[in-house]
C-alpha positions as CSV (number, residue, x, y, z in Angstrom):
1,M,-83.5,-1.2,19.0
2,V,-86.0,-0.9,21.9
3,R,-84.2,-3.7,23.8
4,L,-80.8,-2.0,23.3
5,Y,-82.2,1.2,24.8
6,Q,-83.8,-0.7,27.7
7,V,-80.8,-2.8,28.6
8,Q,-78.4,0.2,28.3
9,A,-80.7,2.2,30.6
10,E,-80.7,-0.6,33.2
11,A,-76.9,-0.8,32.9
12,A,-76.7,2.9,33.5
13,R,-78.8,2.6,36.6
14,I,-76.6,-0.2,37.9
15,M,-73.6,2.0,37.4
16,A,-75.2,4.8,39.2
17,F,-76.1,2.4,42.0
18,A,-72.4,1.3,42.2
19,Y,-71.1,4.8,42.2
20,E,-73.6,6.0,44.8
21,T,-72.8,3.0,47.0
22,E,-69.1,3.8,46.8
23,R,-69.8,7.5,47.6
24,T,-71.9,6.7,50.7
25,T,-70.0,3.7,52.1
26,G,-66.5,4.1,50.7
27,Q,-66.5,1.0,48.7
28,F,-68.3,-0.4,45.6
29,P,-70.9,-3.1,46.2
30,G,-69.6,-6.6,46.1
31,S,-72.7,-7.8,44.2
32,L,-76.0,-6.6,42.9
33,S,-78.0,-8.3,45.7
34,E,-79.0,-4.9,47.1
35,Y,-79.9,-3.5,43.6
36,T,-83.5,-3.2,42.7
37,Y,-84.1,-3.5,39.0
38,Y,-86.1,-0.6,37.5
39,N,-87.2,-3.0,34.7
40,P,-87.0,-6.6,36.0
41,D,-87.4,-8.0,32.5
42,M,-83.9,-6.6,31.7
43,S,-82.2,-8.7,34.5
44,E,-81.7,-11.6,32.2
45,F,-79.5,-9.5,29.9
46,I,-77.1,-8.5,32.7
47,Q,-74.3,-11.0,32.3
48,S,-72.1,-10.2,35.2
49,Y,-71.1,-7.7,37.9
50,Q,-67.8,-8.0,39.8
51,S,-66.1,-5.7,42.2
52,G,-62.4,-5.5,42.6
53,Q,-59.5,-3.0,42.4
54,E,-58.2,-4.7,39.2
55,F,-61.3,-3.2,37.5
56,G,-60.9,0.2,39.1
57,G,-63.7,-0.7,41.5
58,F,-66.2,-2.9,39.5
59,Q,-67.0,-4.3,36.1
60,L,-70.4,-4.8,34.5
61,Y,-71.2,-6.8,31.4
62,Y,-74.5,-7.0,29.6
63,R,-75.8,-8.3,26.4
64,V,-78.6,-7.1,24.1
65,G,-78.8,-10.0,21.6
66,T,-76.7,-13.2,21.6
67,E,-74.9,-14.4,24.6
68,S,-71.6,-14.4,22.7
69,T,-71.5,-10.6,22.4
70,S,-71.1,-8.3,25.5
71,H,-71.1,-4.7,26.3
72,G,-69.0,-3.8,29.3
73,Y,-68.0,-1.0,31.6
74,S,-65.4,-0.6,34.3
75,P,-64.0,2.6,35.9
76,K,-60.5,1.5,34.9
77,D,-61.1,0.7,31.2
78,G,-64.3,2.5,30.4
79,W,-66.7,1.0,27.8
80,S,-65.9,-2.1,25.9
81,Y,-67.6,-4.5,23.4
82,Y,-66.8,-8.1,22.9
83,P,-65.9,-9.5,20.4
84,D,-64.0,-6.4,19.4
């Protein structure tokens, strides 16, 4: 349960970073290379980040436990869970 909270908090910070970058530059970041992890131990649970209009700007996937389950977010589709 603690890891779920920590990973979700890091994912929320990444989303805030993406939206703030878009607000100040006019575009979402192309990668997380400029993002500084608040909790570096959580970086291994961030599965992917991609930018693109097909996602409404970006998509973020992260896991809490097994690699075969993912939580995700994109501005276009909102929150998702796989497998769902």
